[in-house]
N, C-alpha and C positions, 0 to 999 in steps of 0.2 A: 938845134930845134927844127930848122927848116927841113933837113934831110930825115929827121925822125918822122915827121908827119907824112912826108912823101913816101917813105918806106911803108909805114903802117897802113896807109889808105889802099895799098895794093893787096893787103891781106884780108880779103873779103870774108874769110871763114872765121875770123876772130869774134869771140863772144865775150871775152874778159880781157881787160887791159889795166895794168897797174904801172903808174909812172911816178918815179921819185925825183923831185927836183929840190930837195932840201938845201937851202942856202945857195941856190944856183944864181950866179950873176948873169947867166944867159937868158933867164926867164924875165920877160917884161910883158906889158899889155899887148903889144903888137904881135909878138910871136906866139903867145899863148892863144890868141884869137885865130891865128893861122892854123895852129895845131888842132884846135877844136873843129875848124872848118874841114880839115882833112879827115878827122875821125867821123864826121857826120856822114861820110860816104859808106861807112861800115854798117850795113843794114842788119847784121846779126849781133851787133854789139849791145849786150844788155847789162854788162857790169863794168863800171869805170871807177878806178881808185886813183885820185890825183893828189899828190902831196906837194904843196907849194909852201910849206912852212919856212919861215925866215927868208922868203924870196923878196928882198927889199925893193926890187924894181917894179913890183906890182903896186899900182896906185889904187886910190878909191875908185876911180873910173874903171880900172881893170876888173874889179869885181863884177861890175855890170856887163862888161865884155864877156867874162866867163859865163855868166848866167845866160846871156843871149846865145852864146855858142852851144851851151848844153841843150837848149831847146831844139836845136837842129838835129840832135842825135835822138831820133824818134823811137828807137828800139830800147832805150834805157829803162831798166827795171831796178837796178841796184847802183847807188851812187855814194861815193865817199870822197869828201873834200877836206883837206887839211890846210888851214890858214894860220897855224900856230905862229905867234910872235912875229907878225909883220908890222913893224912900227909905223906910226902915223896914220894907221887905218882908223876911220871914224864911222859913225852911224850911217853916213852916206854910202859907204861901201856895202854894208850889210843890206841896206834897203835896196840898193841897185841890184845885188845878187838875187835877193828874195823876190823881187818883182818878176823875175824870170823863173825862179825855182817853182813858183806856184803853178806854172804851166805844165810841169812834168807830172801830170796827174796819173800816169801809169806806174810811177815808182812804187815798189813794194818794200824797199829797204833804203834808208837814208842815214848817213853818218857825216855830221858836220863838226869839225874841230875849229872853234873860234877862240881857243884859249890864248891868254896873254895878249889880248887886244885891249889895251888899257883905257882907250878913249871912248868905249862903247857905253851907251846909256840905255834907259828904258826904250828909247826910240828904236834902237837896234833889235832889242828883244821883241818889241811889238811887230817889227817887220818879219821876224822869224815866225811869230804866231800867225800872222796873216797868210804867210806861205803855207803853213801846215794845215790851215783850214781847208785848203783845196786838195790836199794830198790824202784823201780818205782811204786810199788803197794800201797805205803803209801797214805792214805787220812787224817791221823791225825798225826802231828809231834810236839813234845814238847821237846825243848832243853834248858838246863840251863848251861851256861858257866860263871856265875857270878864270878867276881873277878879273872878271867884269865887275870892278869894284864900285861902279855907280848904279848897279841894279838895285831897285827899291822894292819894298814889299808890294806896292801897287803893281809895278811892272811884272813881278813874279806871279801875282794872283791872276792877272790877265792872261799870262802865258799858260798857267795851269787850266784855266777855263777852256782854252783851245785844246789842250791835251785830252780833255774829257770827251771830245767829239771824235777822237781817233779810235773808234770802237773795235777796229780790226787788229790792233796791236797785240802781239804775243811776246814781244821783247822790247824792253824800254831801258835805256841807260842815260842818266842825267848827271852831269858834272857841273856843280856850282861852287866848287872849291874857292875859298877866298872871297866870296861875295858877302861883304861885311855887313850889309844892311838887312840881310834876311834874318827873320826872327822865328820864334816858336809858332806864331800864327801862320807863317809860311808852311810849316809842317802840317798844320791843320788842313790847309787848302790842298796840299799834296796828298794827304791821307784820303780825303774825300774823293779826289781824282782817281787814285789807284783802285779804290774799291768799286768805282764805276766802270773800270776796264775789265770786263768779265773774261776776256780771252788771255790775259797776261799769264805767261809761264816763266819768264825770266825778267828780273829787275836788278838794275845796278844803280845805286844812288851814292854820290860823293858830295858831301857838304863839309868836308874837312876845312878847318880854319874859318868857319862861319861862327864867329865867337858869340853872337847873340842867340844862337840856338843852344838851348840847355838840355839837361837830361829829360825835361818835360817834353820837349820837341822830339827827341829821339824815341821816347816812350810811345808817342802818338804813332810814329812810323812803324815801330815793331808790333804794336797792337793791331794796326791796320793789316800788316802783312800776314799776321797769324790767322786772319779770317778770310783770306783770298784762297779758295780751294784749288784753283787751277795752277798755283805757283809750284814750279819745280826747282828754281834756283834763285838765290838772292845774293847780292854783293853790296855791302854797306860800308861807307867810310865817313864817320863823324869825328875823326880824330882832331886833335889840336894842331 
């Protein structure tokens, strides 16, 4: 990790970096902080894709460290972060990250994978919502909250109210697979939101294994999508 950052910071011409650390035992709070400090020197860097899935040495405090480091990369426009299946991560981690994400107001594309973080509640989802309120320049948003099993109808509704304010969106992908407390009323709120986003061209929705959402909820979504004239592509998963 140390030599990676030292090498990259000399490449001042770079505008896109993709780093894969899947299940890496070398990644921890300290060295990911050093890496991001090195990347902040790259004044042309506008796209960063960072895969930290299953990096078990990243702690709740590490999420805050990552968020702080990202704010120092002032040229960022496109950001992708993958935190899939890091055990023991709680709401505190998501809140710590999002406290800094909301400062990245120049972002036009954001992809956050928080799937299989089993201890996250509405507090974590509220933190994401608060960050999104500040990111009004987004035109491409992809969020994966699959298996956030403690998300409630109330938390989802608050999140949807925030999405309504992102009027520049032309691509939206939401994954709430396995969020067991979401119901048909959730689909009603979502339908209203989608109709209010006049620039949407691409939509992906995954509510697989949300067992309280019935055919009635699915019907609400399909009827909604049929009357959005700007849509060019849809990808829906409501399977069991």
